[in-house]
N, C-alpha and C positions, 0 to 999 in steps of 0.2 A: 528406451520411456517414451511414453505417450504425455504429453500435458494436456491438460483442460484447462482454462481460466475461468474463473468466476468472480461476480462482480456482486457484493454484499450490499443489497437495497434498502436501508431501511422510508418507511414514509414520515415519522413518528419522529421530528428531530426538536428542543427545543431551542435552537438558536435559529433551525429554516424549517418547519413544515412542509413537504409535500419538495421538501428537495428534488427528487430525482422524476420530477414531472414537469419539472418548468419552462419552459418554453425558450429554448438558444436559438434566435434565427431561424424558425418556421421546422425545429427537432430538438424534442426531449433531452434533458442532460441523459439522462439514461439511454436512450438511445446513438449519443453524438460518445459517449462513449464505449460503449455495445461495440459502435461501427471502429474504429480505433484500433480496442483490443483484437478482433476481428481479423485486420491486417497484417496480426504477428501469431496469434491463437488462431490454427486449427476447429478448435471447439471449444464455445464460451456458454455459458449461464450467467443469467442473473436469478443471488439470490435472495428472496425476498418475501416481508411477510404477511404482504397488504394489496386484497386482490385489484387495487383500483394499477400499480404498478405489473403485474401479471399480466393485467389488458395490455397496457400500454407495450407492451415488450410481446403477444401475440401479433400486434395492426403490425411491427415490424417485420414480421414474421422470424426474432427472435427467439430462443432455446431459456425458459425460465421453469424455475423452481419453487412451492412454495415451503416456506421453512416454520420454522417453531416464532414466537413472538419473544418469546424468553431469556434469547440469549441477549451475554452483556457484552462481546468482542466478536467484529466478523468471524475472525479466522475459527468460533464455533462454528457460525452461520455458514461457515464454506466446510468443515465436516460432514454437516448432518445434508447440505447440499452434494456433496461428495458421494456420497454413501447412495445417495438415491439416483444421484446422474452414473455412475459405478453398474446399474443395470441398461443404460443405456449404451455407455461408451466407457469400453475397459481403460484403466491409466492410473500411473504411480505418481503421476504430481499434482503437483494444484499449484496455480498461479492466483494468488488472490490482491485481485485490482482496485484498486477506492471508487468509487459510484459516484463520487465529484470531482473529477479531472476529464473533463470534457477535452481539455490541449494533452490528453493523453500522449509522449510518441511512442507509438508501436515499434520501432527499432529496439531502447530501454529494453520492451517487454520481452525480445528476442533474444539480446542480452543476459535479461536473468533467468529465461529457461536452460539457456546453455550451459548454465556455473553447473547445473545440473547431468552436464558429458562429464567432469571431473569425480575420479572416485572419492569416495565417503566423502560427498557434499549429500546435504541432507535436510538442511533451511539455511536459503537465502534472501539477500533484499541488497534495494540499488542505494548509494549515497550518489553529490554530484560536490565537486569541490566549490568554496566562496570564492564568488567575483569579491577583487581586491576594495570594489569600490560597495561595498554590502557590510554593514555595520555588526560587530560583533555584542549581540545582547540576549542576556538568558530571558528565554522565556520565551522568545522567537525563532518556532522551531524546533529540532531534535538534533541537537549535535553525535556526532559517534567520531571514537576512535576505535586505533586497527593496529593490528601487527605484521610481521614483515610477511606472512602469511594470505593479508586480507583476509583477516578473518577480523569478527565485530570484540573489543574489550569491552566497550561501555559506550551506551546509550546518554544522553542525558538533554534535561530540558538548559542545566545551564551550559554555558559557556568551557568545551573543552578542549585540550587541556590547559590549566591555569599559567602561566606565562609569569614564574617568578622573577623582581625585579627590574621589572617591563612596565610601563604604564599598557594598560590593555589597550591603546592605542595603535600601538607599537610591536601589540600582536603576530599579525599577519605578516610582517617583517621578515619575526623569526621562524612560524610551522606552519603547515598545508591543517588548514581547519574545512575539515568538511560537514556535513548536514545530510541529514537520512531523507531520502524519498519512500512513501509509506506506501510500497506494492511486494507481495513477500514470494516466496516459494516455499514448498513445502514436498518432502515424497508424503504419502498417503500415510506408511508407518511414523512420521517424524511425528504428523500432525495432531494423529491419537496420540501422540506421550506429549505432546505440549498439553492437549486439553483437555488430562486427565492428572496433570498437574493441579498442586493448590496454589493459588495467589502468592508470586514471593515478594520479599519485604522489598526489595530493589524497585519492582514492578508496580505496589504499591505507592512507594515512595515520592518514585518520577510519574507514576501513569500512564508507565510506558509495557507493553504484555512482554513484548520479547527480549527484555530481561528476565523472566523467569526462565527462560532456554537456555541464558547465558547462567542465570542464579542457579542451575539447575546442572554446572556443565558441560552443557550443550556447547556446537559452534555457529557460528552466523557468518555467512562464506559472505562477501563483498566486490559488489563489481559499480565501479566510476563509470559514467555517462552523462552527460550533458543533462542539463535544466528538463527539469519531466513538464515544462507551466507551470498549473497555481491549482488549487485544491478552489473549490467556492464552501465554504465557511458561511457570509455572508451574503446579502443582498445587492453588499459594494463589490462584493470578490465578481458577481453574479453578470455588474457592469460592466466592473474589467471586461472579461470574458465577452462580453453581447462586441465590447469594442473592436475586440482582435479578429472579429469571425466578419464584425464592417466596412472594416479599415479605418 
């Protein structure tokens, strides 16, 4: 099976407009993500809706496709991009890579791609075990529970599971808690099916699109990895990333 990495990148953002083009110690955000992803996946494309991002990617000899401005989610943008890329590079796995993670760990992407060597895996993502010093707090990231086959049972912005008869500060002594890392892999067929589904009730409630797949009876394979760095959602996050590069 052949995999393509696709990095959805929008210029417009209510919290941080122009985020893909911000400078991080001499390189744009999108360039740093692209270079990290390229260490794990041979063929990587940026999928954008803005000519400024196209120009930036071409300036460092990256691959880029222009997609519609109307996509509500990165997965829908990935699907359009995949169809365009298919003409140049035949692939059957799509790795949807967040465009705001300049500290992305290439080995984690390799782990995700490797899941598709297993039989019947058509949708996969990554998780990490929470550290003992991390507070369990609803609204702080996305929590995930899984079954014995390492398949997701549920994703939530609330702390799950709830441990009855114990104070919340003691929950981590009773159970292993995991958080979701927002990078996805799908077969091209699965992404087609996923994008054709209507938004589900749980997806709308939690604002987590992966719940649409589960609510429609699909399975999401999980792999545990080390912490995947940090997403840049705000200018404060950007300052933290810059400090990482400057030491």
